[in-house]
N, C-alpha and C positions, 0 to 999 in steps of 0.2 A: 346382624346387618353390617355390611362392609363399610368401612370409613371412606369418606370422599374428601379429597384435598381441594380446598377452595383457593384459587390463585389470589395473590396479594393485589391490591388496587392497581399498581403500575402494570403488572402482568395483564390484568383485565383490560386496562386502557390500551395496551399494545395489541391485544387480540381484537378489540373493537376497531382499532385503526386499520388493521390488516383486512378485516371483514368489510369495512367501509370502502377501502381501496378496491377490493374485489368487485364491489357493486358500483364502482365508478362515482363515488361521492366522498372520497377521502379528503381530509383537511391536512395539507402539508404543514401548516404552522402548528397545529395540535400534535402532529406526529413528531415534529422536531422537539417540542416541549417535553413530550413523553420520553423520547430517546435521551434528551439531556438529563432528565431526572434519573433515568436508569444509569447513565454514565456517572452522575454525581454519587450514586450509591455503589460505584465500582462494580457494576453488573455487566461488564462488557462481554464476558463469556456467555451469559444468558442470551444476549443479542446475537452472537455468532451462531449459537445453536439454533435459534429460530431462523436465521438467514439460511442455514444449511438445509432446512426442511422446506423452504419455499420454492415455488417454481421460478423459472428464470426471470420472467417479467416482474414478478413481485419482489424477488430478491434484488434485482437491479434498482428498483424503486427504493427499497429499504436501504440498500448500500449507499446510494447517492444522498439520501436524507441523513444517514448515519455520519457520513463524512462532513456534511454541513453542520450537523448538530455538534460534532466534536470540535469543530474549528471555527464556529461563528456564533457570537453571542451579542445580544443587545446591550449597549452601554447605557448607564443611567443618565437621565437628563430630564428636562422639563416635560411634563405630560403633554403640553400643547405643541411641542416641537416635533418635527419628523424624527423617527428613530435613527440612531447612528449605531454602527456595528463595529465590533472588533473581530477581525478575520485573520486566521492563521493560514499562510499559503506557502507553497514550495515551487521552486524551479529546479528541474533536473538538468544537470550540466555534465558535459563529457570530460573525462580525465585523460591525461597523458598515460602512455604505457610505461611499465617499469618504474613505478613510483619508489622513491627512497624513503626510508624511515629515519627519524620521525616525520610524519606528514606535516606539511606547512600550508594547510588549507585555510589560511587566514585572509580575511578581506576587511576593508575599511567600512564600518557601518554607515558613517555619514555620507561618504562618496557613493556608496552603493544605494543608499536611500534616494539620493538625488538622481542617480542613473535610472533606477526603476520608476520613480515618479514621472520622469520625463518620457521614458520610452514605453511604459505601460499606459500612458495617458490617463493617469488617475485624477480624480477630482481635486480641486484646490484645497479643500478642507481635510483631506486625508493625510494622516501622519504615518510614516513608515518607520518601523523598528526592525533592525536587521540582526539576525544571529551572526556574531562576528567570526564564526568558522563555518566552512562548508561541511555538512555532515555526510558521512558515508553510509552505505546500506547496512554495514555491520554495526554501526552506531545506532541507526534508527530501528534496527531489529529489537533493541531493548526498550523502545518507547511503546506506550499503550495509548489507546483512544482516551482512556481516563486521564492519563498524563497530559495529553494535548489539550483536553477540555479544561483541566485545572489551570494550565498555563495561560490560555487565552482568557479565561474568566478572571484570573488575577490581574492581567493587564487591563481588562475592561473596568475593573474596580479600582484602578490606579494603585495597585499594590506594587511592591518592589519587584523588578524584573529578575527572574532566575534563569540560569542557563537550561536549555532543554535537556542536554546531556552533559555529564561531567567529564567524559573521556571520549577521545576520537580513536576509533578502531580502523585498522587497514581495510580497504574496500574489498568486496568479493567481485563485484562487477566494475566496469570502467566508467562509473558514474558517481557523482556526488550531488548533494541537494542543498540549495540555498533556501533556508527557512526565513520567512519574514512575516511581520504582522502589520496589518492595516488598521489603524485606530481612527475612529470617526468616519468610516466609510458610509456613504448613504445607501449602500446596497450590500447584502450579505454575500453576493456572488463575486466572481472574479472575471477579468477579461477573457473572452473565449478565443482570442487569436492574437498573433503578433505579426505585424508587417515585416517583410524581409529586411528593410532598412533598420527598423527598430531591433530586430533579432540580432543583426550583425553588430549594432552599436552596443547592445547589452553584453554580448559575449566578449567583444573586444575590450569593453570597459572593465569587465571582471578579470580577463586575462592579464590586463595591465597591473592588477593587484595580486593575482595568484598565478604563478607560472606553471603550476601543476595542471591547469585546465588545458584542454586540447582545443585547437582551432577547428571547430566543426559546427558552424552556426545552423546548418540544416537540421541538427539534432535538437535544437532548442525549440520547445513547444510552449504554449500558453501556460501560465501558472495554474496550479490546481490546489485544492485544499491539502493541507499537510497530511491529512489522513491517507490520501491516495499515495503520497510518497512513502509513508510508513508501510502500507500494504505492499507496495511495489518492492521495497527493500526486504521485507520479510519473505516475500515470494522467492527473491533471488537467493537468499541464504538457505531457505528450506530445500530448494531444489538442488543447490550445491551440496548440502549435507546428505541428501538422498543419493546423489551421484557418488560422493565419497564412500558411503556405506556399500553401495552396489559394487563399485570398483574394487574395494578392499576384499569383499567376498569372492568376486570373480578372480582376482589375483591368487587367492588361496587354493583354487581348484587345481587338480592334477593337470599338467600341460595338455594331455590328450583330450581331457574333458573340456578344458577351457577353450580349446581350438574349435570345438563344435557347439559350444553353449550359445544360446540365443538369449539376449536380454530383452524381456518384454517390458515396455513402458506403458503403464495403464493410466488412463485419465477417465474420469467419470463425467457423463453429461446427463442433462435432464433433471437436475435438482438444484438449479439456481447458480449463484456466482461464488459460492464458498464450498469447495468440493475437494475430494481426496485425489492424490496422485500416488502411485506406488510402482515398484518394479518387482519382477521375479526373474530367476535364472532357470532356463528350460533346456534340458538335454534332449534333442530330437531322437536319439537312439534308445531312449527309455520308453517303456510302454506308456500309452496315453493315461492309463489309470494311476501311474506313478505320481503324477503331478510335478510341480516345479522342484528344482534342487533347493531353492531358497526363495523366500518372499520377504520383502522389506515391510516395515511398518508403514502405515498411511502417513502422508504428509499433506496437511490441509493448506490449500492455496486459494487466493482470491482472483477471479477471472474477469471482473467487471471493469471495463475502461482501463485496463492495464496493458502495457506494451510487451506482452508475452504471447508468442504464437503457439497455438495448440495443434497437436498434443505434445507439448514439451520440447520446443526447439532448443531452449537453453540446456535442458537436461541431455538431449540427444548430442549436441555439440560437445558437451563436456565428456560424455562417455566415449565419443569418437577420439577425442584428444588423448584419452587414457589408453586407447588400444582396443576398446570394445567395438569391433567392426560388424558384428552380427547382432542385429536387434530389430524388433518389430514394434510398431505402435498399435495399441489396442484401446479403442474407445468403448467403455462399458456403459451400456444404456441403463439408466436408472428408471424404476417404475414411476408412474404418475404419482404425484404427491397429493 
């Protein structure tokens, strides 16, 4: 008789929640509790594997809940009182071009807390704690959902505040992230919009503290859970590394072959919001059955609610800048899951 693996209780809970959602009677609070329990066990990779196997609607549902679960926890208080939350949020900010090293992405936590409290129109009882440095995408690439959850849980339990990241790395993209926590918020959510006047005031107030920021208020959007900033940052780095690898191989080709080689940019659709991107180099003069000259490893990226145009505008622009002028986009259809 063949052995049968019985999933552990948390995995079974996750399966039940997904099935309940499919039948339109899912419980978001129960889902967040389960996701938080998985994050506390440092089982982030298990969640990403599940998300990659879900269809788009289900994956976006789980993606949003996962971001909230990682960055929002209930603070301890009297049972008779309304719950108060600790929420970890991020604002994406534009950077100047040609930054000099070392980076001076420092801000005043007290002044910034007052600035955000006023222009995000937060409730009077909400306390803001500000990360004293703007974090780059290359810095956030090293952060995990588990780390974000541990950080906000420690603050909710009144433990000593630790820095999210110990080192500031040069950015890959022209953006940096202001990370902040809301303690005692009556709602686990975040403001869903910023008025033009408030947007201008926030950016000008931050630029007065940090000259490396660019004056581009139209780029400032409503704050999001810090998990979204982390995923956005990781996308940027993964796609740039994929471009680095593709360009390096392309440069190594014989000049005659390089001049006719087509770079294929592959993105996969049909399997949710966590999906692979890859490239290959194709010589049109070779027989069809020869296949590509070279194929890159897959790079997994997140596509839900992130400011990346598909298929791979960021990757395409980078390849063009390096001299790859012949390329095609290929969207690979995935079978129904």
